[in-house]
N, C-alpha and C positions, 0 to 999 in steps of 0.2 A: 358665541355665548361663553361667558367666563363665570365659573363657579369656584368654590373653595378648592376643588380637587381636579378640575378639568377645564380645557379650552376646546370649544367646538367651532369649526368653520364649515358651514354647509353639512355635507354628509360625513366629513372627516372629523374625528375627535382625537385630541391629545389628552391623555389622562395621567395624573399622578395618583396612583392608587395607594391608599393608606400611607400618607407622607411620613408617618412615624417609622415605617419599615425601610424607607429610603430607596424606593425603586421608581423608575419612570417607564410608563407603558405607552406605546403608540398603537392606537386602534383605528380601524376603518369599519364603519357601520357596526360598532360594538364588538368586533372580533379583533382580538389581540394579534398584532403582527410583529412587534418588536418589544423587547424589554431590556432595560439597562438596570443591573442590580446595584446595590449599595457598594459592592466591591469593584464596580466598574466593568463587570462582564456584560457582554451584549448577547442576548438570546433571540434567535429567530425560530419560531415554532416550539418554543419551550418557555414556561414561566419560571424556570429555575436554572438559569445558565450556569454551567460548571467549568467554563473555560473563557479566556478573553473574548473569543468569538465562538459561540455554540449554535450550530445550525442543525435543526432536527425536523426535517420534512420528509414525508413519504416519497416525494418526487426526487429527493437527493440534492446534491450540490452541483450547480452548474456555474463554471467560471468562464465567461466568454470575452472575446475580443473581436476586432474586425477580421482577424485571421482564422478564427475558429473557436472551438469550445472544448473545455476539459470538463468531463462529467463523472461524478461518482454517484451511483444509484444502487438500490437493492433490487435484484431481479430474482423472484422466488426466494430461495434461501441463500443466494449468492450475492456477493458485492461485485458490481461491474464498474471498472475504471475504463474510461473511453476517451480517446482523442477523436473528434469528429472531422478533422481535416484529413483528406485522403492522402495516403502515402507519406505521412509525417511520422516521426519517431516519438515514442514516449520515453523520456529520459529520467532516471533516478540518480540524484546526487546526494552525497553525504559530506559532512564536515569531517575531514580527516586531519587531525593535528593543526587545525586552523585554516586548512585549505579546502575549498569547495571542489570535490572530486566526483567525477562521473563514475558510478559503479555498475550501472546496468542500463542497457538501451534496448527497447523493443522496437525493431525496425519495421515501419509501416510498409514501405515499398517492397521489401524482400520477405516480409513475414518471418523474420529471424530474430534471435536474441544475441546481443553482444555484451560480453562481460569485460570490464576494463582489465588491462594486462596484469598478470600475476594475481588476479583475484580468483578465489576458489569457490566452487559450488560444493557445499558440505552436505553430508548425508547422515551424520550421527546424531543430530539434534541437540548436542551438548556444546556446540561451538568450540570444540577442542581441535577441529580440523584433522581428525584422525581418518576420516573417510572423505575423499574429495576428488574432483576432476578439475583440471585447469589446462590452459594452453598458453604458450609464450610466442605464438606466431610461427614457430617452426616445428614444435612438437605438441602432442597431446599427452598429458600426464594423468594417470589414474593412481591415486594414493590410498593406501589402507594400512592400518596397524595390524590387520589380520590377513585373511585370504581374499582373493578376488575371484568371484564366480561369474561365469558367462551363461546366461539362460536363453533358451530358444524353445518355442512351443511349450512353455510352462514347465520345462524341466532343465536341470543343469546339464550342460554339454561339455564344459571345460572349467577347470579350477586351477588357479595359480596360487600355491601356498606361499606364506611369508618366507619359507626356507628357500624359495626359488624353484621348487619342484612344480612341474606342469603336468596336469592330468587331463587327458582328453577321453571322455567317456567314463571317467572315474572321479569320485570325490576325494579319494585318498591316494594320490600318487606317491610312490616310494623312491622315485629317481627324478633327475632333472627333466627328462622327457620320455 
């Protein structure tokens, strides 16, 4: 059936809703499934897409292939990112000066985390790299612009001051050891 604003084929209808606003809606049994906005954004599960592809479903995002599936879902108040293929890695790459560079790998088989060489885990929250841990394959480095404290059993057991003084059992060492 063809009307001024829709085309229906059996139980499936394609509708152009309010052509003056310029969006295209795909409906099944009267329920909106996809919308293309006048800006060219495509929305699934939303009638107001805010990005080139905007997906908003409670079930999350599932990208599948013959080798497995990558899933992003909400679980309680958490976001769950999951690779459903057993013993495979989840790899995060970033563009660094025009080069696609692996920065983080969550290893499925060994249940470990690998960080690309000379990349640091920072702890200061300001991206100034003043508090960090990194390794170069031979050494493990701990960096701090202040003191390093070692905690066990919820209390400080050892402190290394920026002056080089090391205190065991004291937070204020007054000599090198």
